[in-house]
N, CA, C and O of each residue as an XYZ file, in Angstrom:
584
protein
N     106.361     65.041     99.160
C     106.495     66.327    100.127
C     106.041     67.354     98.631
O     105.592     68.445     98.983
N     106.079     67.219     97.550
C     105.442     67.833     96.266
C     104.270     68.276     96.442
O     104.010     69.474     96.555
N     103.103     66.975     96.500
C     101.805     66.938     96.734
C     101.363     68.016     97.913
O     100.607     68.984     97.818
N     102.038     67.553     98.969
C     101.819     68.694    100.030
C     101.762     69.813    100.049
O     100.869     70.453    100.605
N     102.872     70.356     99.337
C     102.825     71.521     99.028
C     102.020     72.277     98.281
O     101.774     73.473     98.437
N     101.481     71.304     97.189
C     100.560     71.789     96.164
C      99.222     72.300     96.986
O      98.674     73.388     96.810
N      98.784     71.202     97.994
C      97.646     71.314     98.849
C      97.919     72.271     99.103
O      97.128     73.071     98.603
N      98.636     72.708     99.633
C      98.450     73.958    101.005
C      98.872     75.155    100.052
O      98.992     76.288    100.518
N      99.104     74.874     98.657
C      99.058     75.966     97.522
C      97.977     76.277     97.243
O      97.663     77.464     97.152
N      97.118     75.271     97.033
C      95.551     75.484     96.507
C      94.462     75.818     97.750
O      93.413     76.463     97.733
N      95.016     75.249     98.613
C      94.026     75.705     99.590
C      93.863     77.249     99.774
O      92.775     77.824     99.785
N      95.800     78.197    100.002
C      95.723     79.036    100.404
C      95.073     80.296     99.290
O      94.808     81.459     99.594
N      94.920     79.603     97.871
C      94.620     79.956     96.632
C      93.349     80.302     96.987
O      92.998     81.473     97.131
N      92.594     79.298     97.146
C      91.119     79.072     97.434
C      90.479     80.379     98.637
O      89.432     81.012     98.499
N      91.375     80.488     99.664
C      90.823     81.327    100.569
C      91.554     82.751    100.061
O      91.257     83.563    100.938
N      92.039     83.152     99.460
C      92.431     84.269     98.899
C      91.441     84.870     97.733
O      90.825     85.934     97.793
N      91.445     84.108     96.874
C      90.733     84.316     95.464
C      89.133     84.121     96.120
O      88.351     85.012     95.789
N      88.675     83.209     96.874
C      87.256     83.217     97.636
C      87.068     84.133     98.363
O      85.971     84.608     98.066
N      87.685     84.874     99.469
C      87.517     86.215     99.885
C      87.395     87.055     99.001
O      86.235     87.467     98.974
N      88.307     87.710     97.940
C      88.152     88.279     97.121
C      86.849     88.503     96.254
O      86.408     89.592     95.888
N      86.291     87.172     95.982
C      85.325     87.314     95.540
C      83.790     87.683     96.201
O      82.831     88.328     95.777
N      83.996     87.118     97.151
C      82.639     87.971     98.333
C      82.991     88.559     98.347
O      82.155     89.390     97.990
N      84.697     89.506     98.692
C      84.400     90.945     98.709
C      83.907     91.909     97.427
O      83.280     92.955     97.592
N      84.242     91.454     96.319
C      84.116     91.827     94.973
C      82.335     91.638     94.817
O      81.818     92.524     94.135
N      81.593     90.816     95.256
C      80.173     90.458     94.743
C      79.333     90.338     95.980
O      78.238     89.777     95.947
N      79.640     90.657     96.643
C      78.732     90.969     98.252
C      79.058     92.112     98.987
O      78.246     93.023     99.149
N      80.067     92.125     99.393
C      80.069     93.143    100.480
C      80.644     94.391     99.614
O      80.321     95.421    100.206
N      81.200     94.612     98.717
C      81.396     96.258     97.875
C      80.091     96.786     97.660
O      79.516     97.760     98.148
N      79.726     95.871     96.763
C      78.522     96.810     95.974
C      77.464     97.074     97.225
O      76.932     98.182     97.293
N      77.189     96.164     98.115
C      76.324     96.509     99.338
C      76.955     98.206    100.309
O      76.292     99.106    100.825
N      78.310     98.026    100.204
C      78.508     99.316    101.031
C      78.425    100.135     99.992
O      77.953    101.219    100.334
N      78.721    100.061     98.722
C      78.648    101.375     97.513
C      77.258    101.948     97.529
O      77.026    103.132     97.285
N      76.078    100.789     97.915
C      74.498    101.260     97.245
C      74.347    102.096     98.782
O      73.893    103.240     98.794
N      74.710    101.508     99.868
C      74.408    102.065    101.327
C      75.456    103.719    101.375
O      75.232    104.657    102.140
N      76.311    103.666    100.575
C      77.396    104.460    101.070
C      77.796    104.784    102.350
O      77.859    105.879    102.910
N      78.137    103.316    102.850
C      78.663    102.756    103.831
C      79.794    102.294    104.286
O      79.957    101.346    103.518
N      80.760    102.287    105.043
C      82.555    101.932    104.995
C      82.331    101.017    106.081
O      83.448    100.639    106.433
N      81.603    100.570    106.663
C      81.877     99.759    108.032
C      81.524     98.256    107.827
O      81.797     97.364    108.631
N      80.893     98.105    106.665
C      80.330     96.448    106.773
C      82.193     95.931    105.739
O      82.732     94.827    105.810
N      82.685     97.076    104.971
C      83.695     96.743    103.947
C      85.117     96.738    105.308
O      86.033     95.920    105.389
N      84.842     97.976    106.251
C      86.257     97.535    106.958
C      86.180     96.484    108.288
O      87.111     96.181    109.033
N      84.974     96.093    108.338
C      84.640     94.824    109.036
C      85.040     93.434    108.728
O      85.467     92.514    109.426
N      84.617     93.633    106.741
C      85.001     92.171    106.291
C      86.898     92.345    106.091
O      87.550     91.320    105.890
N      87.573     93.653    106.172
C      88.728     93.725    105.873
C      89.387     93.249    107.220
O      90.160     92.291    107.219
N      89.125     93.813    108.167
C      89.629     92.864    109.757
C      89.153     91.698    109.724
O      89.967     90.871    110.134
N      88.348     91.348    109.466
C      88.206     89.599    109.724
C      88.879     89.038    108.503
O      89.423     87.997    108.871
N      89.038     89.182    107.580
C      89.243     88.780    106.386
C      90.945     88.734    106.396
O      91.552     87.754    105.964
N      91.408     89.548    106.772
C      92.983     89.892    107.029
C      93.597     88.813    108.023
O      94.775     88.464    107.946
N      93.009     88.486    108.640
C      93.473     87.038    109.683
C      93.586     85.933    108.912
O      94.540     85.204    109.181
N      92.880     85.614    108.035
C      93.048     84.265    107.122
C      93.752     84.610    105.831
O      94.498     83.897    105.161
N      93.369     85.823    105.627
C      93.555     86.241    104.192
C      95.123     86.582    103.792
O      95.557     86.476    102.645
N      95.865     86.990    104.885
C      97.149     87.713    104.777
C      97.963     85.993    105.122
O      98.398     85.429    104.118
N      98.056     85.584    105.876
C      98.540     83.969    106.089
C      98.468     83.445    104.904
O      99.530     83.163    104.350
N      96.916     83.126    104.068
C      96.928     82.359    103.405
C      97.838     83.049    102.187
O      98.600     82.301    101.574
N      97.781     84.288    101.869
C      98.771     84.990    100.675
C     100.079     84.458    101.159
O     100.795     84.073    100.235
N     100.564     84.335    102.301
C     102.045     84.420    102.404
C     102.024     82.686    102.255
O     103.096     82.157    101.960
N     101.181     82.075    102.396
C     101.731     80.790    102.547
C     101.207     80.216    100.800
O     101.703     79.258    100.207
N     100.355     80.913    100.400
C     100.259     80.746     98.692
C     102.167     81.510     97.781
O     102.856     81.055     96.867
N     102.292     82.545     98.511
C     103.613     83.220     97.651
C     104.968     82.137     98.053
O     105.897     81.940     97.269
N     104.867     81.526     99.369
C     106.116     80.709    100.009
C     105.813     79.068     99.104
O     106.693     78.342     98.643
N     104.763     78.903     99.074
C     104.606     77.348     98.392
C     104.599     77.369     96.783
O     104.728     76.451     95.973
N     104.399     78.771     96.612
C     104.392     78.876     94.926
C     106.029     79.156     94.080
O     106.376     78.899     92.927
N     106.783     79.788     95.245
C     107.813     79.681     95.281
C     108.868     78.610     94.788
O     109.651     78.517     93.842
N     108.566     77.964     95.718
C     109.075     76.538     95.962
C     108.119     75.751     95.359
O     108.291     74.582     95.705
N     107.429     75.846     94.804
C     106.482     74.840     93.566
C     107.169     75.237     92.004
O     107.245     74.393     91.111
N     107.639     76.629     91.846
C     107.894     77.108     90.857
C     109.525     76.405     91.079
O     109.610     75.515     90.232
N     110.458     76.455     91.661
C     111.869     76.148     91.775
C     111.525     74.508     91.360
O     112.050     74.003     90.367
N     110.798     73.923     92.041
C     110.745     72.325     91.575
C     110.456     72.332     90.516
O     111.535     71.898     90.112
N     109.645     72.511     89.250
C     109.264     72.958     87.956
C     110.702     73.523     87.214
O     110.970     72.886     86.195
N     111.318     74.215     87.430
C     112.118     75.172     87.182
C     112.972     75.663     88.221
O     112.741     76.535     89.059
N     114.389     74.699     87.964
C     115.328     75.147     88.618
C     116.090     76.353     88.644
O     116.664     77.039     89.490
N     115.873     76.366     87.309
C     117.474     77.773     86.778
C     116.282     79.035     87.048
O     115.503     79.336     86.144
N     116.255     79.566     88.091
C     115.701     80.939     88.375
C     115.792     82.002     87.351
O     114.942     82.877     87.186
N     116.864     81.863     86.688
C     117.273     83.138     85.044
C     115.938     82.226     84.389
O     115.478     82.945     83.502
N     115.322     81.245     84.445
C     114.746     81.195     83.262
C     113.154     81.554     83.658
O     112.295     81.241     82.834
N     112.771     82.176     84.850
C     111.650     82.238     85.391
C     110.806     83.320     84.669
O     109.581     83.338     84.540
N     111.454     83.958     84.354
C     111.213     85.312     83.360
C     111.597     85.420     81.637
O     111.342     86.344     80.865
N     112.330     84.061     81.360
C     112.896     84.004     80.155
C     111.776     83.975     78.731
O     111.951     84.278     77.551
N     110.314     83.345     79.666
C     108.763     82.933     78.843
C     109.339     82.531     77.227
O     108.995     82.974     76.131
N     110.538     81.320     77.678
C     110.872     80.621     76.459
C     110.535     79.194     76.218
O     110.860     78.655     75.159
N     109.795     78.459     77.303
C     109.222     77.684     77.229
C     107.708     77.350     77.969
O     107.321     78.331     78.604
N     107.014     76.490     78.014
C     105.698     76.727     78.598
C     105.624     76.719     80.116
O     104.639     77.231     80.649
N     106.540     76.206     80.819
C     106.697     76.030     82.171
C     107.362     77.977     82.979
O     106.954     78.769     83.829
N     108.637     77.871     81.924
C     108.707     79.364     82.222
C     107.752     80.444     81.965
O     107.753     81.444     82.683
N     106.848     80.294     80.879
C     105.923     81.621     80.540
C     105.265     81.239     81.813
O     105.499     82.190     82.559
N     104.538     80.321     82.493
C     103.313     80.687     83.196
C     103.912     80.799     84.550
O     103.101     81.115     85.420
N     105.170     80.612     84.947
C     105.927     81.057     86.017
C     106.218     82.699     86.243
O     106.114     83.385     87.260
N     106.568     82.995     85.071
C     106.556     84.847     84.760
C     105.371     85.419     84.700
O     105.181     86.590     85.027
N     104.408     84.572     84.243
C     102.916     85.453     84.511
C     102.680     85.372     85.857
O     102.372     86.363     86.520
N     102.806     84.212     86.340
C     102.516     84.163     88.154
C     103.198     85.034     88.635
O     102.389     85.699     89.282
N     104.550     85.652     88.794
C     105.409     86.170     89.705
C     105.005     87.770     89.138
O     105.211     88.740     89.867
N     104.282     87.950     87.464
C     103.990     89.349     87.230
C     102.755     89.697     87.859
O     102.639     90.862     88.241
N     101.479     88.616     88.099
C     100.356     88.571     88.343
C     100.414     89.319     90.088
O      99.794     90.245     90.612
N     101.643     88.227     90.649
C     101.636     88.792     92.574
C     102.376     90.060     92.395
O     102.084     91.068     93.038
N     103.274     90.020     91.577
C     103.864     91.999     91.422
C     102.966     92.793     91.499
O     102.812     93.536     92.468
N     102.399     92.771     90.723
C     100.961     93.454     90.336
C     100.037     93.518     91.553
O      99.729     94.630     91.982
N      99.573     92.415     92.143
C      98.624     92.439     92.999
C      99.114     93.146     94.238
O      98.384     93.801     94.983
N     100.791     92.908     94.446
C     101.733     93.795     95.917
C     101.276     95.159     96.051
O     100.664     95.676     96.986
N     101.822     95.839     94.554
C     101.676     97.226     94.388
C     100.052     97.795     94.852
O      99.916     98.640     95.736
N      98.893     97.197     94.117
C      97.624     97.354     94.422
C      97.427     97.112     95.962
O      97.688     98.137     96.591
N      97.162     96.383     96.508
C      97.132     95.907     97.711
C      97.998     96.405     98.983
O      97.596     96.356    100.146
N      99.279     96.902     98.554
C     100.039     98.070     99.333
C      99.390     99.405     99.570
O      99.124    100.045    100.587
N      99.205     99.630     98.113
C      98.468    101.081     98.101
C      97.161    101.124     99.013
O      96.930    101.952     99.894
N      96.528    100.288     98.701
C      95.283     99.593     99.766
C      95.661    100.171    100.919
O      95.496    101.306    101.367
N      96.151     99.289    101.293
C      96.553     99.325    102.943
C      96.845    100.555    103.694
O      96.297    100.990    104.707
N      98.119    101.181    102.781
C      98.808    102.164    103.391
C      97.882    103.525    103.125
O      97.541    104.273    104.041
N      97.579    103.699    101.925
C      96.868    104.614    101.657
C      95.463    104.998    101.274
O      95.247    106.196    101.087
N      94.356    104.026    101.117
C      93.292    104.153    101.052
C      92.621    103.700    102.539
O      91.967    104.427    103.286
N      92.955    102.378    102.730
C      92.239    101.840    104.210
C      92.429    102.491    105.159
O      91.493    102.368    105.949
N      93.393    103.323    105.592
C      93.726    103.924    107.037
C      92.583    105.031    106.734
O      91.784    105.330    107.621
N      92.529    105.654    105.398
C      91.545    107.030    105.571
C      89.996    106.775    104.545
O      89.317    107.514    103.831
N      89.948    105.701    104.844
C      88.815    105.040    104.306
C      87.408    106.103    104.403
O      87.262    106.316    105.606
N      86.462    106.754    103.721
C      85.685    107.050    104.134
C      84.540    106.685    103.037
O      84.821    105.886    102.143
N      83.123    107.332    103.116
C      81.980    106.795    102.418
C      82.111    107.703    101.165
O      81.310    107.540    100.245
N      83.275    108.841    101.064
C      83.206    109.585     99.469
C      84.594    108.647     99.054
O      85.086    108.985     97.977
N      85.211    107.641     99.684
C      86.141    107.293     98.960
C      85.831    105.631     98.417
O      86.681    104.972     97.818
N      84.863    105.275     98.657
C      84.427    103.845     98.515
C      84.748    103.758     97.225
O      85.123    102.591     97.111
N      84.865    104.457     95.805
C      85.010    104.598     94.404
C      86.663    103.987     94.535
O      87.090    102.943     94.043
N      87.365    104.928     95.304
C      88.786    104.500     94.967
C      89.319    103.094     95.783
O      90.387    102.518     95.576
N      88.434    102.770     96.609
C      88.850    101.918     97.106
C      88.261    100.629     96.214
O      88.854     99.550     96.221
N      86.821    100.887     95.311
C      86.210     99.610     94.131
C      87.738     99.251     93.204
O      88.177     98.161     92.836
N      88.398    100.908     92.992
C      89.531    100.450     92.251
C      90.702     99.856     92.502
O      91.712     99.934     91.803
N      90.507     98.999     93.940
C      91.437     98.393     94.210
C      90.962     97.086     94.227
O      91.531     96.142     93.679
N      89.753     97.015     94.956
C      89.378     95.434     95.053
C      88.748     94.704     93.949
O      88.470     93.505     93.919
N      88.527     95.759     92.877
C      88.188     94.630     91.508
C      89.293     94.270     90.540
O      89.322     93.516     89.567
N      90.130     94.993     91.077
C      91.354     94.546     89.820
C      91.917     93.695     90.730
O      92.073     92.602     90.186
N      92.417     93.689     92.231
C      92.704     92.348     92.717
C      92.035     91.231     92.832
O      92.673     90.255     93.224
N      90.565     91.067     92.520
C      89.682     90.414     92.508
C      90.101     89.814     91.519
O      90.349     88.620     91.689
N      90.342     90.433     90.085
C      90.344     89.834     89.078
C      91.797     88.910     88.816
O      91.944     87.842     88.221
N      92.684     89.695     89.442
C      93.914     88.934     89.471
C      94.483     87.949     90.058
O      95.554     87.371     89.867
N      93.301     87.767     91.105
C      93.520     86.533     91.973
C      92.541     85.475     91.174
O      92.472     84.360     91.691
N      91.811     85.684     90.026
C      90.631     84.490     89.446
C      92.365     84.337     88.421
O      92.783     83.185     88.302
N      93.063     85.271     87.893
C      93.913     84.958     86.926
C      94.781     84.621     87.381
O      95.659     84.576     86.520
N      95.230     84.240     88.544
C      96.258     83.392     89.127
C      95.834     82.029     89.026
O      96.524     81.204     88.426
N      94.632     81.703     89.630
C      93.894     80.350     89.708
C      94.127     79.649     87.848
O      94.656     78.570     87.581
N      93.612     80.553     86.933
C      93.453     80.335     85.845
C      94.982     79.495     85.238
O      95.101     78.416     84.657
N      96.064     80.560     85.682
C      97.286     80.392     85.314
C      97.677     79.104     85.911
O      98.222     78.254     85.207
N      97.443     78.902     87.141
C      97.627     77.542     87.835
C      97.278     76.805     87.371
O      97.953     75.779     87.456
N      96.190     76.753     86.667
C      95.588     75.278     86.437
C      95.743     74.952     85.529
O      95.686     73.741     85.312
N      96.103     76.124     84.215
C      96.899     76.103     83.004
C      97.871     75.258     83.220
O      97.853     74.138     82.711
N      98.877     75.688     84.025
C     100.302     75.190     84.425
C     100.296     73.555     84.649
O     101.079     72.734     84.171
N      99.409     73.382     85.336
C      99.128     71.941     86.191
C      98.665     71.373     85.145
O      99.289     70.345     84.884
N      97.633     71.662     84.263
C      97.185     70.940     82.784
C      97.361     70.833     81.839
O      96.589     70.161     81.155
N      98.778     71.605     81.146
C      99.048     71.541     80.590
C      98.448     72.877     79.236
O      99.066     73.280     78.250
N      97.425     73.157     79.599
C      97.623     74.582     78.573
C      95.829     75.167     79.632
O      95.263     74.958     80.705
N      95.628     76.110     78.099
C      94.269     76.682     78.442
C      92.881     76.345     78.068
O      91.944     77.007     78.515
């Protein structure tokens, strides 16, 4: 069961991180150059259909995997050993990602216009960096270090 959940977790991470890399390196620069939000909004609408379910799978499977590695939930933020430190880091990254994503979804995207593209970029770039950091932390956790 552990291997199956881990596979779903990795596939979901691939979708989430890959989508944000495409958004940050292909869609966003084009939108910024052309000062046009259409491509950005189209990507967001299409990507959400697979990106949000991937994020949900990632969170659910990540919590399950963390519990398998460290069943004492109080130790998840203790940073007293290798496993607890990485679980705490990943949960911290998740909290920061959630704050930025909720702000973008509720405050920026509904009113997105060409003059607000830079504000959207300040949401896209950190979430992309955070998603790569998730991958790095996950690989470090599974491989025993950086």
